[in-house]
C-alpha positions as CSV (number, residue, x, y, z in Angstrom):
1,X,10.5,-3.2,-4.7
2,X,8.0,-0.4,-5.5
3,X,4.6,-1.9,-6.2
4,X,4.0,0.2,-9.3
5,X,7.3,-0.9,-10.8
6,X,6.7,-4.5,-10.0
7,X,3.2,-4.4,-11.7
8,X,4.6,-2.6,-14.7
9,X,7.5,-5.2,-15.0
10,X,5.0,-8.1,-14.8
11,X,2.8,-6.4,-17.4
12,X,5.8,-5.9,-19.8
13,X,6.8,-9.5,-19.3
14,X,3.3,-10.7,-20.1
15,X,3.1,-8.6,-23.2
16,X,6.5,-9.9,-24.4
17,X,5.4,-13.5,-23.8
18,X,2.3,-12.8,-26.0
19,X,4.4,-10.8,-28.6
20,X,2.4,-7.6,-28.1
21,X,3.4,-4.0,-27.3
22,X,1.8,-0.7,-26.6
23,X,2.8,2.9,-27.3
24,X,5.1,4.4,-24.7
25,X,2.4,7.0,-23.8
26,X,0.0,4.1,-22.8
27,X,2.7,2.8,-20.4
28,X,3.1,6.3,-18.9
29,X,-0.7,6.6,-18.4
30,X,-0.8,3.1,-16.7
31,X,2.1,4.0,-14.5
32,X,0.4,7.3,-13.5
33,X,-2.8,5.5,-12.7
34,X,-1.1,2.8,-10.6
35,X,0.8,5.5,-8.6
36,X,-2.4,7.3,-7.9
37,X,-4.0,4.1,-6.7
38,X,-1.1,3.4,-4.4
39,X,-1.4,6.9,-2.9
40,X,-5.2,6.4,-2.3
41,X,-4.5,3.1,-0.7
42,X,-2.1,4.7,1.7
43,X,-4.7,7.3,2.7
44,X,-6.9,4.4,3.9
45,X,-4.2,3.4,6.3
46,X,-4.0,6.8,8.0
47,X,-2.7,7.2,11.5
48,X,-5.7,8.7,13.3
49,X,-3.9,9.3,16.6
50,X,-1.0,11.1,15.0
51,X,-3.4,13.4,13.1
52,X,-5.3,14.1,16.3
53,X,-2.1,15.1,18.1
54,X,-1.2,17.7,15.3
55,X,-4.5,19.4,14.8
56,X,-5.5,22.6,16.6
57,X,-8.6,23.0,18.8
58,X,-10.4,25.0,16.1
59,X,-9.9,22.2,13.6
60,X,-11.1,19.3,15.8
61,X,-14.8,19.4,15.0
62,X,-14.2,19.4,11.2
63,X,-11.5,16.7,11.5
64,X,-13.7,14.5,13.8
65,X,-16.7,14.7,11.4
66,X,-14.5,13.6,8.5
67,X,-13.7,10.3,10.3
68,X,-15.4,7.1,9.3
69,X,-17.1,5.0,11.9
70,X,-14.1,2.6,12.1
71,X,-11.7,5.6,12.4
72,X,-13.8,7.0,15.2
73,X,-13.6,3.7,17.1
74,X,-9.8,3.7,16.6
75,X,-9.6,7.3,17.9
76,X,-11.6,6.5,21.0
77,X,-9.6,3.4,21.7
78,X,-6.4,5.4,21.5
79,X,-7.8,8.1,23.6
80,X,-8.7,5.7,26.4
81,X,-5.2,4.2,26.3
82,X,-3.7,7.7,26.6
83,X,-6.1,8.6,29.4
84,X,-5.3,5.5,31.4
85,X,-1.6,6.1,31.0
86,X,-1.9,9.7,32.1
87,X,-4.0,8.9,35.2
88,X,-1.7,6.1,36.3
89,X,1.3,8.5,36.2
90,X,-0.5,11.4,37.9
91,X,-1.6,9.2,40.9
92,X,2.0,8.4,41.8
93,X,3.5,10.8,44.4
94,X,7.1,12.0,44.4
95,X,9.0,10.3,47.2
96,X,10.9,12.6,49.5
97,X,14.3,11.3,50.5
């Protein structure tokens, strides 16, 4: 279930239990705010490696500077994994039959 809908349903139930109501416009405003909060939360969980793979060389410096310290650590960890994977493949020679 969508988190915004779940929160709104719980809110409506709590208001019904307490015999209170709000204007429909207030509900719309709350729903809009919750949706924005949900979007901002997803931005925190960004996939740094996927972003890196899609940027061009000219955008790299600006992109890298926009990363937090934690995101930089994640980026370098992923980069090392990729580097090790590439080097292990390139050291293997093609067998001739």
